[in-house]
N, C-alpha and C positions, 0 to 999 in steps of 0.2 A: 358649434354646439353650445359653447359657454355663453356666447352673446345671446343665443336664443333662450337659454335658461334664465339669464339675467333679465331679458326683456319680459319673459313670463312672470318672473318674480316682481318686477316693477309694475306690470299690469295688475297683478294681484293686489299690490300695495295701493295702487290708484283706486281700484274697486273698493278696498277696505276704507280708504279715506273718504270716498264718495258716500259710502254707507254711513260712516261716522258723521259726516257733515249733514246728511239728511236727518239723522237722529238729533243732531244739535239744533237744526232748524226747527224741528218739531218741538224740542224742549224750549227753545227761545219763544216760539209762538205761544206755547202753553204758559210760560212765565209771563209773557206780555199780557195774556188774557187775565191772569190772576192779578197782575199789577193794575190793569185797567179796572178790574172789579173793585179794587180798593178805593177808587175815585168815586164810586157810586155813593148815594146818600146812605144806604144801609149796607155796610161792609160786614161780611161774616168770616169767621175763622174757617180756613179750608179743611181743617181736620175735624173740629167738633161742630161746625155750623152755628156757632153762637155769635151774637152781635159783638163786633170789635169796637173798642174805644179808640180814641185818638192815638194813644201811646202804642197800642197793639197794631194799629194801621201803619204808623210810622216805622215800627220795627219790621213789619212784613214788607213795606216798601223798600227799605234798605236791603233786606235779605233778597227780595226779588231783583232789585237793581244789581246787587253783587252777582247773583246767579246769571242774570242776563249779560252782564259785562264779561264774566268768566266764559260763558258759552260763546259770546261774540269773539273773544280773544282766541279761544280754541278753534272756532270756525275759521278765523282768519289764518291761524297757524296751519291748520289742515289744508286750507285752500292754497296757501303759499307752497306747502310741501307737495300738494297734488300738482300744481302748475310746474314746479321744478321737475317732478318725476315724469310728467307728460313730455316735457322738453327732452329729458334723457331718453325716454321711451321712443320718441319720434326719431332722435338721433340714432339710437341703436337699431331700430327697424330699418332706417335708411341705410346704415352700414351693412346690416344683414342682407338687405336686398342687393346692394352693390356687390357684396362679396359672393352672393349666390349667382349673380349674373356673371361675374368674373370666373367663378368656379365652373359654371355651365359652359362658358366659352373655352376654358382650358380643357374641359372634358371633350368638347367637340374637336378641338385641335388635336388632342391626344388620340381620339378615335380615328381622325383622318390620318395621323402619322402611323398609327398601327395598321390601318388599311394599306397605306403606301408601303410600309415595311413588309407586310405579308405578301403583297404583290412582288416586291423585290426578292423576297425569299423564294417564292415560287419560281420566279424567273431564274434565279441562281441555281435552284435545284434542276430545272430543265437544262440550263447551260452545263451543269456538272454531268448530267446524264449524257448529253450530246458529246461533251469532252471525253467521257469514258468510252463511248462508242467509237469516236474518232481515234482515240489513243489505241484502242484494241485493234482497229483496222490498220493503223500505222504500224503497230508492232507485228501484225500478221504479214504486212507487206515487207517490212524489214527482215523478218525471218525468211520469207520466200526469197528475197534478194540474197541473203547470206548463204542460204542452202542451194541456191541456183535452181530452184524448182519453179521457174517462171519461163514462159514461152519456150517450152521444151521442143515442140515441133519446129518452131522458127529457128531455134538454135541448131537443131539437127540439120535443117535445110541449109543454114548458113555454113555449117561445118562441111557438108557435102560440096557446096559451091566453092568453098576455100580449097578443098581437096582437088576439085576439077581445075581450079585456077592454077594450082601449083603443078598440076600435070601438064598444063598447057605451057 
């Protein structure tokens, strides 16, 4: 989650820098047009539209040149920052993708383990039920053996035969 938020923040910064650079390019183009207009035979003041003398033209040239250089410096700075952020963004999105793939694999493995454990649990419940039934039958058989309530007819027949044998 944190990496996703960080990637989103970086993406927003990249977009902001891109917009700022587009604005700077427009400003630089406009400054260049004004600078070029000063080279024409009839140069006019951009504010009052009056004819400019040599001194006024030189002053505006220096001002436009300074503006152009400052805009260029800012554009390069923003472009460098944008490139750095794009590398960071690419790295983060790659990490996020890898971590999501790993997480999905772990989820799949966990679901498989859960399925196996649920089957084992069901098998052990069935085995416990079978053990309970078998234990109950064994206890009943043991009780019958202790009380002598088994093969009553056969034991009576055996007893009669024993009696006959002793009589013989």
